C-alpha positions as CSV (number, residue, x, y, z in Angstrom):
1,M,10.5,-0.7,-20.4
2,L,11.1,-0.4,-16.6
3,A,14.8,-0.7,-17.2
4,V,14.8,1.9,-20.0
5,T,12.7,4.3,-17.9
6,D,14.9,3.9,-14.8
7,L,18.0,4.6,-16.9
8,L,16.5,7.7,-18.3
9,V,15.4,8.9,-14.8
10,I,18.9,8.2,-13.4
11,L,20.5,10.2,-16.3
12,W,18.1,13.0,-15.6
13,A,18.9,13.0,-11.9
14,T,22.7,12.9,-12.3
15,F,23.2,15.2,-15.2
16,G,20.4,17.5,-14.0
17,A,22.1,17.8,-10.6
18,Q,25.4,18.6,-12.5
19,V,23.7,21.4,-14.5
20,V,22.0,22.9,-11.5
21,R,25.2,22.8,-9.4
22,F,27.8,23.9,-12.0
23,G,25.8,25.4,-14.9
24,I,25.6,24.2,-18.5
25,D,29.2,25.2,-19.3
26,G,30.4,23.2,-16.2
27,R,33.3,25.5,-15.4
28,G,35.3,24.2,-12.4
29,S,33.3,21.0,-12.3
30,D,36.1,18.5,-11.8
31,V,36.4,15.8,-9.2
32,A,39.9,15.9,-7.8
33,A,41.9,14.0,-5.3
34,S,43.5,16.0,-2.5
35,A,47.0,14.9,-3.6
36,D,46.2,15.9,-7.2
37,S,46.9,12.3,-8.3
38,F,44.0,12.5,-10.7
39,T,41.1,14.7,-11.8
40,L,37.8,13.7,-13.3
41,S,35.3,15.8,-15.0
42,Y,31.8,15.7,-13.5
43,T,30.4,14.7,-16.9
44,T,32.5,11.5,-16.7
45,F,31.6,11.1,-13.0
46,S,27.9,11.5,-13.7
47,A,28.0,9.0,-16.5
48,G,29.8,6.5,-14.3
49,L,27.5,7.1,-11.3
50,A,24.4,6.6,-13.6
51,L,25.8,3.3,-14.9
52,V,26.6,2.0,-11.4
53,W,23.2,3.2,-10.1
54,W,21.3,1.4,-12.8
55,L,23.4,-1.8,-12.4
56,A,22.7,-1.7,-8.6
57,L,18.9,-1.7,-9.3
58,R,19.4,-4.8,-11.6
59,V,21.6,-6.6,-9.1
60,N,19.1,-6.0,-6.3
61,G,16.3,-7.6,-8.4
62,A,14.4,-4.6,-9.5
63,Y,13.6,-6.2,-12.9
64,E,12.7,-9.7,-11.7
65,A,9.4,-10.8,-13.2
66,H,7.6,-11.4,-9.8
67,I,8.6,-8.0,-8.3
68,P,6.8,-5.3,-10.4
69,G,3.1,-4.5,-10.2
70,H,2.0,-5.2,-6.6
71,G,3.2,-4.6,-3.1
72,A,6.0,-2.4,-1.7
73,A,8.9,-4.6,-2.6
74,E,9.9,-2.7,-5.8
75,Y,9.8,0.7,-4.0
76,R,12.0,-0.7,-1.2
77,I,14.5,-2.1,-3.7
78,I,14.8,1.3,-5.4
79,A,15.5,3.0,-2.0
80,E,17.9,0.4,-0.8
81,A,19.9,0.2,-4.0
82,T,20.1,4.0,-4.3
83,L,21.3,4.4,-0.7
84,W,23.9,1.7,-1.1
85,V,25.3,3.4,-4.2
86,F,25.5,6.8,-2.6
87,A,27.0,5.3,0.6
88,A,29.6,3.5,-1.5
89,V,30.4,6.8,-3.3
90,A,30.8,8.6,0.0
91,M,33.1,6.0,1.5
92,L,35.2,5.8,-1.7
93,A,35.5,9.6,-1.8
94,F,36.6,9.6,1.9
95,A,39.1,6.8,1.4
96,L,40.7,8.4,-1.7
97,K,40.4,11.9,-0.2
98,V,38.4,13.0,-3.3
99,D,37.0,16.6,-3.2
100,S,33.5,16.2,-4.5
101,A,30.7,18.7,-4.4
102,R,28.2,17.9,-1.6
103,G,25.6,20.0,-3.3
104,Y,25.7,17.7,-6.3
105,I,25.1,14.6,-4.2
106,L,22.3,16.3,-2.2
107,L,20.5,17.2,-5.5
108,A,21.0,13.9,-7.3
109,L,20.0,11.5,-4.5
110,P,16.5,12.8,-3.7
111,A,15.8,13.6,-7.3
112,G,16.7,10.1,-8.4
113,I,14.6,8.3,-5.7
114,V,11.6,10.5,-6.2
115,G,11.9,10.2,-10.0
116,L,12.2,6.4,-9.9
117,W,9.3,6.1,-7.5
118,V,7.1,8.3,-9.7
119,A,8.1,6.4,-12.9
120,R,7.4,3.1,-11.2
121,R,4.0,4.3,-10.0
122,L,3.0,5.3,-13.6
123,W,4.2,2.0,-15.0
124,R,2.4,0.1,-12.2
125,T,-0.8,1.9,-13.0
126,R,-0.5,0.9,-16.6
127,L,0.5,-2.7,-15.7
128,G,-2.4,-3.0,-13.2
129,G,-4.9,-1.9,-15.9
130,R,-3.6,-4.4,-18.4
131,R,-3.7,-7.2,-15.8
132,V,-7.3,-6.4,-14.8
133,A,-8.1,-6.7,-18.5
134,G,-6.5,-10.2,-18.4
135,D,-3.1,-9.4,-20.0
136,L,0.5,-9.7,-18.7
137,S,-0.5,-12.1,-15.9
138,H,1.1,-15.3,-14.6
139,D,-0.9,-18.4,-15.3
140,V,-1.2,-20.2,-11.9
141,L,-2.0,-23.8,-10.9
142,V,-3.4,-23.9,-7.3
143,V,-2.6,-27.0,-5.2
144,G,-4.5,-27.9,-2.0
145,H,-7.5,-29.3,-0.3
146,E,-10.8,-28.0,-1.6
147,S,-11.5,-25.4,1.1
148,S,-8.0,-24.0,1.2
149,A,-7.7,-24.0,-2.6
150,H,-11.0,-22.2,-2.8
151,Q,-9.7,-19.5,-0.5
152,L,-6.5,-19.0,-2.4
153,V,-8.4,-18.8,-5.7
154,R,-10.6,-16.1,-4.2
155,V,-7.5,-14.2,-3.0
156,F,-5.9,-14.2,-6.4
157,A,-9.2,-13.2,-8.1
158,A,-9.7,-10.3,-5.6
159,V,-6.4,-8.7,-6.6
160,P,-6.0,-9.1,-10.4
161,E,-3.4,-6.3,-10.5
162,A,-1.0,-8.7,-8.6
163,G,-0.8,-10.6,-11.9
164,Y,-1.8,-14.1,-10.7
165,R,-4.5,-15.7,-13.0
166,V,-5.6,-19.1,-11.8
167,I,-6.3,-21.5,-14.7
168,G,-6.4,-24.9,-12.9
169,V,-6.6,-26.6,-9.5
170,C,-5.1,-29.9,-8.2
171,G,-6.5,-31.3,-5.0
172,A,-10.2,-32.0,-5.3
173,S,-12.2,-34.5,-7.3
174,E,-11.5,-34.2,-11.0
175,G,-14.4,-32.8,-13.2
176,R,-15.5,-30.4,-10.5
177,A,-14.9,-26.6,-10.5
178,I,-13.8,-24.2,-7.8
179,E,-14.9,-20.6,-8.4
180,G,-15.3,-21.6,-12.1
181,I,-11.7,-22.9,-12.2
182,P,-11.5,-26.6,-13.4
183,V,-10.0,-29.3,-11.1
184,L,-7.4,-31.1,-13.3
185,G,-6.0,-33.7,-10.9
186,R,-5.0,-34.7,-7.5
187,E,-2.3,-33.0,-5.5
188,R,0.3,-35.6,-6.4
189,D,-0.4,-34.8,-10.1
190,A,0.5,-31.1,-9.7
191,G,4.0,-31.4,-11.3
192,R,2.8,-33.2,-14.4
193,V,-0.3,-31.0,-14.8
194,A,1.8,-27.8,-14.4
195,I,4.2,-28.8,-17.1
196,E,1.5,-30.0,-19.5
197,L,-0.4,-26.7,-19.0
198,G,2.8,-24.6,-19.3
199,V,1.8,-22.5,-16.3
200,D,4.1,-19.9,-14.8
201,V,3.5,-20.5,-11.1
202,V,2.4,-23.4,-8.9
203,A,0.8,-22.1,-5.8
204,C,0.4,-24.4,-2.8
205,A,-2.4,-23.4,-0.4
206,D,-1.8,-23.7,3.3
207,G,-4.0,-26.8,3.5
208,H,-2.4,-29.4,1.3
209,G,-1.7,-33.1,1.7
210,L,1.7,-33.2,0.1
211,G,3.7,-33.0,3.3
212,S,7.3,-31.8,3.5
213,T,8.4,-34.8,1.3
214,G,5.7,-34.3,-1.3
215,L,6.4,-30.5,-1.5
216,R,10.1,-31.2,-2.0
217,R,9.4,-33.7,-4.7
218,L,7.1,-31.2,-6.4
219,G,10.0,-28.7,-6.4
220,W,12.2,-31.3,-8.0
221,A,9.6,-32.1,-10.7
222,L,9.5,-28.4,-11.6
223,E,13.3,-28.0,-11.9
224,G,14.4,-26.8,-15.3
225,S,10.8,-26.0,-16.4
226,G,11.0,-22.3,-15.5
227,I,7.9,-22.7,-13.3
228,D,8.0,-20.9,-10.0
229,L,6.8,-22.6,-6.8
230,V,5.1,-20.5,-4.1
231,V,3.6,-21.7,-0.8
232,S,1.0,-19.9,1.3
233,P,1.9,-20.3,5.0
234,G,-1.7,-19.8,6.1
235,L,-0.7,-16.8,8.4
236,T,-3.8,-14.8,7.5
237,E,-3.9,-11.1,8.4
238,I,-0.2,-11.0,9.2
239,A,2.0,-8.9,7.0
240,G,5.4,-9.9,5.7
241,P,7.6,-7.6,7.9
242,R,6.2,-9.4,11.0
243,V,7.2,-12.9,9.6
244,L,10.9,-13.8,9.8
245,T,12.4,-17.1,8.6
246,R,15.0,-18.5,11.1
247,P,16.6,-21.8,10.1
248,V,17.3,-24.2,13.1
249,A,19.2,-27.4,12.3
250,G,18.1,-27.2,8.7
251,L,14.4,-26.7,9.6
252,P,13.1,-23.3,8.5
253,L,11.0,-21.8,11.3
254,L,8.6,-18.9,10.7
255,H,9.0,-16.4,13.6
256,V,5.9,-14.2,13.9
257,E,6.6,-10.9,15.8
258,A,4.0,-9.5,18.1
259,P,2.1,-6.4,16.8
260,T,3.4,-3.0,18.2
261,F,1.2,-0.7,20.2
262,S,3.8,1.3,22.1
263,G,7.4,2.3,22.0
264,P,9.6,4.4,19.6
265,K,7.5,3.4,16.6
266,L,4.4,4.8,18.1
267,A,6.2,8.0,19.2
268,M,7.5,8.5,15.6
269,K,3.9,8.0,14.3
270,S,2.6,10.6,16.7
271,I,5.3,13.1,15.7
272,I,4.6,12.5,12.0
273,D,0.8,12.9,12.7
274,W,1.3,16.2,14.4
275,I,3.7,17.7,11.8
276,G,1.7,16.3,8.9
277,A,-1.6,17.6,10.2
278,L,-0.2,21.1,10.9
279,L,1.3,21.3,7.4
280,L,-1.9,20.1,5.8
281,A,-4.1,22.5,7.8
282,V,-2.0,25.4,6.6
283,A,-2.0,24.2,3.0
284,F,-5.7,23.6,2.9
285,S,-6.6,26.7,4.9
286,P,-8.1,28.5,1.8
287,V,-10.3,25.5,1.1
288,L,-11.4,25.3,4.7
289,L,-12.4,29.0,4.6
290,V,-14.3,28.8,1.3
291,V,-16.2,25.6,2.2
292,A,-17.1,27.1,5.6
293,A,-18.5,30.2,4.0
294,L,-20.5,28.2,1.4
295,I,-22.1,26.0,4.1
296,K,-23.1,29.0,6.1
297,L,-24.5,30.9,3.2
298,H,-26.5,27.8,2.0
299,D,-28.9,27.6,4.9
300,G,-27.5,29.6,7.8
301,G,-26.9,26.5,9.9
302,P,-23.8,25.5,11.8
303,V,-20.6,25.0,9.7
304,F,-19.3,22.1,11.6
305,F,-20.9,18.8,12.6
306,R,-19.5,17.3,15.8
307,Q,-20.3,13.7,16.7
308,E,-19.3,11.4,19.5
309,R,-16.9,8.7,18.3
310,V,-14.8,6.1,20.1
311,G,-11.0,6.4,20.0
312,S,-8.1,4.3,21.3
313,D,-8.8,2.2,24.4
314,G,-12.5,2.9,24.1
315,Q,-12.2,6.6,25.0
316,T,-14.9,8.8,23.4
317,F,-14.3,12.1,21.8
318,L,-16.1,14.6,19.6
319,M,-15.0,14.2,16.0
320,T,-15.3,17.3,13.8
321,K,-16.5,17.4,10.2
322,F,-17.9,20.0,7.8
323,R,-21.7,19.7,8.0
324,S,-22.9,18.0,4.8
325,M,-26.5,17.3,5.7
326,D,-29.6,19.3,6.5
327,V,-29.8,20.8,10.0
328,D,-32.5,18.2,11.1
329,A,-30.6,15.2,9.7
330,E,-30.3,13.4,13.1
331,D,-34.0,13.7,13.7
332,R,-34.8,12.0,10.4
333,L,-32.3,9.1,10.9
334,E,-34.6,6.5,12.4
335,D,-37.2,6.9,9.6
336,L,-34.5,6.4,7.0
337,R,-33.0,3.4,8.9
338,R,-36.4,1.7,8.9
339,A,-36.9,2.3,5.2
340,Q,-33.3,1.3,4.2
341,V,-33.1,-1.5,1.6
342,S,-29.7,-2.6,0.5
343,D,-28.1,-5.7,-1.1
344,R,-24.8,-4.9,0.7
345,D,-24.1,-6.2,4.2
346,R,-23.5,-3.0,6.2
347,G,-23.4,-4.8,9.6
348,V,-23.7,-2.2,12.3
349,L,-23.1,0.6,9.8
350,F,-25.8,2.8,8.3
351,K,-25.0,4.3,4.9
352,L,-27.2,5.4,2.1
353,E,-25.9,6.0,-1.4
354,D,-28.7,8.6,-2.2
355,D,-29.3,10.0,1.3
356,P,-32.0,12.7,1.0
357,R,-30.6,14.6,3.9
358,V,-27.4,15.5,2.1
359,T,-27.2,19.1,0.8
360,P,-25.9,19.9,-2.7
361,I,-22.7,21.4,-1.2
362,G,-22.5,18.4,1.1
363,R,-22.7,15.9,-1.8
364,F,-19.7,17.7,-3.5
365,I,-17.5,17.9,-0.4
366,R,-18.3,14.2,0.4
367,R,-17.4,13.2,-3.1
368,Y,-13.9,14.4,-2.6
369,S,-13.7,13.9,1.2
370,I,-13.4,17.6,1.8
371,D,-15.9,17.3,4.7
372,E,-13.3,15.4,6.6
373,L,-10.6,18.1,6.5
374,P,-11.6,19.6,9.9
375,Q,-10.5,16.3,11.4
376,L,-6.9,17.6,11.0
377,F,-7.6,19.6,14.2
378,D,-8.6,16.4,15.9
379,V,-5.3,15.0,14.9
380,L,-3.5,18.0,16.3
381,A,-5.4,17.5,19.5
382,G,-4.1,13.9,19.7
383,K,-7.6,12.4,19.4
384,M,-7.1,10.9,15.9
385,S,-4.2,9.9,13.6
386,L,-3.7,10.7,10.0
387,V,-3.9,6.9,9.3
388,G,-5.8,4.3,11.3
389,P,-9.1,2.4,11.6
390,R,-12.4,4.1,10.8
391,P,-13.6,6.0,13.9
392,P,-16.7,4.1,15.1
393,L,-19.8,5.4,16.8
394,P,-20.6,4.3,20.4
395,A,-23.6,2.4,19.1
396,E,-21.4,0.4,16.7
397,V,-18.9,-0.4,19.4
398,S,-21.6,-1.7,21.7
399,Q,-22.3,-4.4,19.1
400,Y,-18.7,-5.4,18.6
401,D,-17.6,-9.0,19.4
402,G,-14.2,-9.8,20.9
403,D,-12.2,-9.7,17.7
404,V,-13.6,-6.5,16.3
405,R,-12.8,-4.6,19.5
406,R,-9.1,-4.9,18.6
407,R,-9.8,-1.9,16.3
408,L,-9.7,0.2,19.4
409,L,-6.1,-0.6,20.2
410,V,-4.8,2.3,18.1
411,R,-6.1,5.8,17.4
412,P,-8.7,6.0,14.6
413,G,-7.5,7.7,11.4
414,M,-8.6,10.2,8.9
415,T,-7.8,7.6,6.2
416,G,-6.8,4.0,6.2
417,L,-7.0,0.7,4.3
418,W,-10.8,1.1,4.3
419,Q,-10.4,4.4,2.5
420,I,-8.1,3.2,-0.3
421,N,-9.9,-0.2,-0.9
422,G,-13.5,0.8,-1.5
423,R,-14.4,3.8,0.6
424,S,-18.2,3.9,1.0
425,D,-18.8,0.6,-1.0
426,L,-17.2,-1.8,1.6
427,S,-19.4,-4.3,3.3
428,W,-19.2,-4.6,7.1
429,E,-17.0,-7.7,6.9
430,E,-14.6,-6.1,4.5
431,S,-14.4,-2.9,6.6
432,V,-13.6,-5.0,9.8
433,R,-11.0,-7.1,7.9
434,F,-9.1,-4.0,6.6
435,D,-9.2,-2.3,10.0
436,L,-8.0,-5.5,11.9
437,Y,-5.2,-6.0,9.3
438,Y,-4.0,-2.4,9.8
439,V,-4.1,-2.7,13.6
440,E,-2.0,-5.9,13.5
441,N,0.5,-4.7,10.9
442,W,0.8,-0.9,11.1
443,S,4.1,0.8,10.5
444,V,5.3,4.3,9.6
445,A,6.3,3.2,6.1
446,R,2.8,1.6,5.6
447,D,1.2,4.8,6.7
448,M,3.2,6.8,4.1
449,I,2.0,4.4,1.4
450,I,-1.7,4.7,2.6
451,L,-1.5,8.5,2.6
452,W,-0.1,8.4,-1.0
453,R,-2.8,6.0,-2.2
454,T,-5.5,8.1,-0.5
455,I,-4.9,10.8,-3.0
456,A,-5.7,8.4,-5.9
457,A,-8.8,7.1,-4.0
458,V,-10.1,10.6,-3.4
459,V,-9.9,11.7,-7.0
460,A,-11.1,8.3,-8.4
461,K,-14.2,8.2,-10.5
462,D,-16.3,6.5,-7.8
463,G,-16.0,8.7,-4.7
464,A,-17.6,8.5,-1.3
465,Y,-21.2,9.4,-0.5
């Protein structure tokens, strides 16, 4: 279905660009060489371009079984294959001195990439829903010592939309269970057990006793079975782009690049923050004015709530939000803190699902994160970023240990991994883990993905509170 949908999108982009550029009748729409050695109608050219474009996606692995459904790999493949095709067309046109309409290319290229991304997103949403329900997933056999196997089982269970469903474990004592998954043999039995079960994937945890020789023999045992072998390197909280494989004398070495906190990438992030915040402030200006008026008319109190937060390098600043609570909310805080009863570990955070201080208007604007829109002006002032860790209170920072303080190495953000992975329902440990992962692995491309996913998180059924 992905292949069929991609072909339809590509045909829409190419022939749509032709119609927009030359009209339905297509008069004068011929591709011609400068020496008049040949001419080619744009209809034929569009059909050929569409076929080459679609084949480029297939050659680049866009339809391999382990690619769709999770991560950014499939979006990157679409962009790379598309750019290669259009670069090849441009070079071929230059070499043959072909007179082609630049307007046609400028229409087809962005339309195709955006259309393919949107189509992929729609199919990914459907696939993720099916996988969460237990369908269309890869059956996995986990191999490793009990503690490391336990961790890998939990990772796969936490992200069901990735499509890895663990049905067995090899590595601990037989007859036991890890997270409800039966232990079916020792590590050395993994090849035999995998073939008997007919699994799709054998996943070796970072802690296993096979060694390099045993791992190689496991790969040999799976040859011809159609079973994939994946190995977890154990580099927790380090994203793929920071890990490079560099073979030395036949030995593959994993080179881990240091996280980036300065340089051109940071400058690019600052430019995107400023331009993005300016455009969003202009686009949402009617909403800002209406909400400000409603808050003022409700109780006559101040429209904005300004609170001291800690930014990059521990510098404090006043963060601006729409006031969503009663005017005396801060005076009632300690009483509510003493009375708080929650089964979720909030750590140094204080958050109530049914906070009595929240006004009716405040509850609505919190539900859709409208109360945070004034932070766009904090981004314009250089105090915050569009994407980053959650801006902490000074009281929270005073309780940070050494590791958690790494959250302060970058500017806090209006949104981040904490926003798209649970919003108000995250525990303290989860919130810290997401923030530290972002700090260690941030990139401009990742920021774009987070901003895109924030839209879905904001309009989701379970909002913030």
